[in-house]
C-alpha positions in Angstrom: -27.0 22.8 13.4 -25.3 24.7 10.6 -26.0 23.9 6.9 -23.1 22.5 4.8 -23.0 23.5 1.2 -19.6 22.1 0.1 -19.1 19.7 -2.8 -19.0 16.6 -0.5 -22.7 16.9 0.0 -23.8 18.3 -3.3 -27.3 17.2 -4.1 -27.7 15.3 -0.9 -30.7 15.8 1.2 -30.4 16.8 4.9 -31.7 13.3 5.7 -28.9 11.7 3.8 -26.3 13.9 5.4 -27.5 12.9 8.8 -27.7 9.3 7.8 -24.1 9.5 6.6 -23.0 10.9 10.0 -24.8 8.0 11.7 -23.0 5.5 9.4 -19.7 7.1 10.3 -20.4 6.4 13.9 -21.6 2.8 13.3 -19.2 1.4 10.7 -19.0 -2.4 10.1 -15.8 -4.2 11.3 -14.7 -4.4 7.7 -15.3 -0.7 7.1 -13.3 0.1 10.2 -10.4 -2.0 9.0 -10.4 -0.4 5.6 -10.8 3.1 7.0 -7.8 2.6 9.2 -5.7 1.8 6.1 -7.1 4.7 4.0 -7.5 7.5 6.5 -5.0 10.4 6.8 -3.6 9.7 3.2 -2.1 6.4 4.4 -2.5 4.8 1.0 0.0 6.4 -1.4 -1.1 9.9 -0.3 -4.6 9.6 -1.6 -7.3 11.5 0.3 -10.3 9.3 1.1 -13.6 10.3 2.8 -15.9 7.8 4.5 -19.6 7.5 4.4 -20.1 10.4 1.9 -23.6 11.7 1.1 -23.7 12.2 -2.6 -27.0 12.8 -4.3 -29.4 10.0 -3.3 -26.6 7.8 -2.2 -24.2 7.3 0.7 -20.8 6.1 -0.5 -18.7 3.9 1.8 -15.4 5.5 0.7 -14.7 8.1 -1.9 -11.5 9.5 -3.3 -12.7 12.7 -4.9 -9.3 13.3 -6.7 -9.8 10.2 -8.8 -13.6 10.0 -8.6 -13.1 6.6 -7.1 -15.8 5.0 -4.9 -15.0 1.9 -2.9 -18.0 0.0 -1.6 -17.5 -2.7 1.1 -20.2 -5.4 0.6 -21.5 -8.0 2.9 -23.8 -10.9 2.2 -26.9 -8.7 1.9 -25.5 -7.7 -1.5 -25.9 -11.3 -2.7 -29.7 -10.9 -2.7 -30.9 -10.5 -6.4 -32.9 -7.4 -5.5 -30.0 -5.8 -3.8 -27.7 -6.6 -6.7 -30.2 -4.8 -9.0 -30.1 -1.7 -6.7 -26.3 -1.9 -6.6 -26.1 -2.1 -10.5 -28.5 0.9 -10.8 -26.4 2.9 -8.2 -23.2 2.0 -10.0 -24.5 3.0 -13.4 -25.8 6.3 -12.0 -22.5 7.2 -10.4 -20.6 6.1 -13.5 -22.7 8.4 -15.6 -21.1 11.3 -13.5 -17.6 10.0 -14.1 -17.1 7.9 -10.9 -15.4 4.5 -11.0 -16.9 2.0 -8.6 -14.8 -0.7 -6.9 -16.8 -3.3 -4.9 -14.9 -5.4 -2.3 -16.3 -8.1 0.0 -16.2 -7.8 3.8 -14.3 -11.1 4.0 -11.7 -9.8 1.6 -11.1 -6.7 3.7 -10.8 -8.8 6.8 -8.8 -11.6 5.4 -6.7 -10.0 2.7 -6.4 -6.3 3.3 -3.2 -6.0 1.4 -4.9 -7.5 -1.7 -7.8 -5.0 -1.4 -5.3 -2.1 -1.1 -3.5 -3.4 -4.2 -6.8 -3.5 -6.1 -7.5 0.1 -5.1 -4.0 1.1 -6.3 -4.5 -0.8 -9.6 -7.8 1.0 -10.3 -6.1 4.3 -9.6 -3.3 3.4 -11.9 -5.9 2.6 -14.6 -7.6 5.9 -14.0 -4.3 7.8 -14.3 -3.6 6.1 -17.6 -6.9 7.3 -18.9 
């Protein structure tokens, strides 16, 4: 297997890179629905990547141009310990200039249009500075 050194995996361990590949193969139903809407620049021409290994984290979706991370959360994220880990992760990524948008599985599955509008709203905020 060849070693990748591009910016998409900067700071990620080989273990995280392999785990991200596995996550791409085994996406949740909500992740599949959202990916279908984001892939191939389908949302306003924005380039998204899925299951991106970045440092010690694997991001559900990332738009590098806007440094936007979209996380699709299920009920496991309601657990207080998981919420603490999510907050730490968000603060860490924000310290590197990333903006984090968390959406619920049920929102993706039940109101995809609303989720896509939220993504566009965040991008508009980023563009305004």
